[in-house]
C-alpha positions, 0 to 999 in steps of 0.5 A: 572905840565908837560907842553903841550910842553913837552908832544908833544916833547915826542911824545904824544897827550896832549888831549888824555893824558888829557882824561885818568884822567876823565876816571879813576876818574869814578871808584872813583866816583862810589865807586869801588876804593878809589883812584889812583896815576899814573905816565908816563915818556918818555925819563926820562921826566914825561909826565903825572901824576895823583892823583885821589880820596882818600888815606883815604876815611873816613878822605877825605885825598886826594891822593898826588904824594908822597902817599905811597903804599904797593907794594907787589910783585913789591918788587920781581924785586928789590930783583932780581936786588940785586941778580944779583948784587951779580952774577956780583960780582961772589959771587953767580952763577945762577947754584949754589945750594941754600943749600950752603947758605940755608941748611934748603932747602937741601934734600927736598921731592916733592909731587907726586901730588901737591894737594895730601897728604903731606906724598905721596912724592918723593925725589928731582931730583936735588938741587934748584938753584939760577936761580930756585928762580929767575924764580919761578921754585923751587917748593916752593909754596904760600898757596894761590896759592896751593890746597889740604893739601899743602895750609893748611900746608903753612898757619899753618907752615909759617903764614902770608906771609906779617906780620910775627914775625919770624926771617929769620932763623926761617922762613927758617927752617919752610919752610924747613919742607914743601914738594915742590909742583913740582920738581925743574926746572919743571915749573913756580909755583908762591910762596915764592921763592923770599922771600927765595932769599932775605934771601939768599942774606942777608946771602951772605952779612952777614947783614939783607936783609933790610940793603942790599937793603938800601945800594945797591939800595935805597940810590944810586937811591935816593929811600928815601921812600921805605922800609920794615918798615914805621916810625910813622912820615910817616904813614899819607902818607900811602894809606889805603887798601880797599876791596869790601864788598858784603853785604854792597855793598861798599868799606870797609877799611882793617887795616893790622897790622903795625910794631912798629919797623923795623922787622926781617922778610923782605920778598923779595917777597912782603914786601916793601912800596914805592911811584910812584916817588921812583919806577919810579927811579927803573924802569928808572934804568932798562930801562937805562940798569942798570944806572940812573943819573950816578949811575950804579947798573948793567951792561947792559948785566946783565939787558939784561940777566934779560930780556931774557925769561927762560921758555921753550915752555912746561912751557909756556903752564902751566896756571898762576893762571888760566890764559894762561899768558905765551902764551903772556908773557915770564919770565926772571930773576925776571921780566915778559916780554911782547911778545904781548899786545893782551889779556895780562892783565899785559904787554901792551907795545912793545915786551920786556916790563918789568913788575910784578904787586902787589896783591893790584893792583899796577902795573908798566912797562918799555918799552925799545922800546918806552923808556916809564915807566908807574906806576899805584898805588892803594890799593885794595884787591880782593880774591886770589886763585890758579885760581883767576888770571883773577879776579886779573888782569882784574876785573871779580868779582872786578870791580875796577881792570878794571881801569888799562886797561884804563890807559894802553890803554889810554897811548899808544893811546896817543903816536903818534910815537910808535917804535912798535905797542902796544894796 
């Protein structure tokens, strides 16, 4: 248990921090969320942690600090760090065409209209690069963020983006049969770019991508509970996934299929299971300029490069999932970067804060200006579509998602010596 003295020493009002838990618990009490695990640290020292509600409502199994969560797109920053380790070693370059390692994605066609007929295409203006994958400017899409015929084509060709029986070679070959939604470099368009990047990393290393992450990131950082596969012995620690059933008027458990053995398909864009303590180690490594407890994964200048916005002024005008996100955030190499907290559903800290959430409501942020890490984990599914960003982020149509802004604002309100003003 974190002491009041630690909180005060780290610049927090203990009473204000203590008020966050009861406010979040109301969402569980009303049946809008099953449970929440949160963790906040400053200067590497945990100042606040909460375990609220149930990891499984039906069995009344409580949330615990080591509860495991499907972190979905919070996988992407980890994959991006692995890519930048190879960049540092000179084994890949941001400007390299990915066809050097993934010939399946050479000579692609591009839809003339992203929502138009699949046979109305033009040639690519230039090859997709490593940087395009890191910044989601490859033109590669997601089914659920696509419209028109491309949406169905992705669903039919690639199948489930999370649970998939394909091998990496089979999946990349299938991806290569689909047209791009946009020209490489044209715009930020959220999709399977980081999945392709993970499989590319595996080919560069000559080993499965899962093994690369375990050797290069998880084992060095002590992330013993982070993996693409959950052994049977750990399954009682996994938080159940819930969605809201409008007809029943309550949360209902969703039961995604689980792998019986480590899978071949390990999507670098969204396949990991992790815990608050594990992801905290990863976030602290980034906050430490690539180093944690004497273990260095990246040089500080590489992390600074990841934290530098790559989107052009014109690209920042393009909505993300129906939201004007890039008017309040930038995007670097695998990380969103808060510019301002006003009206920003993802970043809530000082400018330069690093973040990227997961579709099931998981969220994290590393705020260098305030030396602050925040982790917030739930398992809550909401409908996803090309224009659903506001629902995913702020809770319109999914009231449980309104708990995150309370955690964000409550944490910063309790911080009395902020380096820069946040919400």
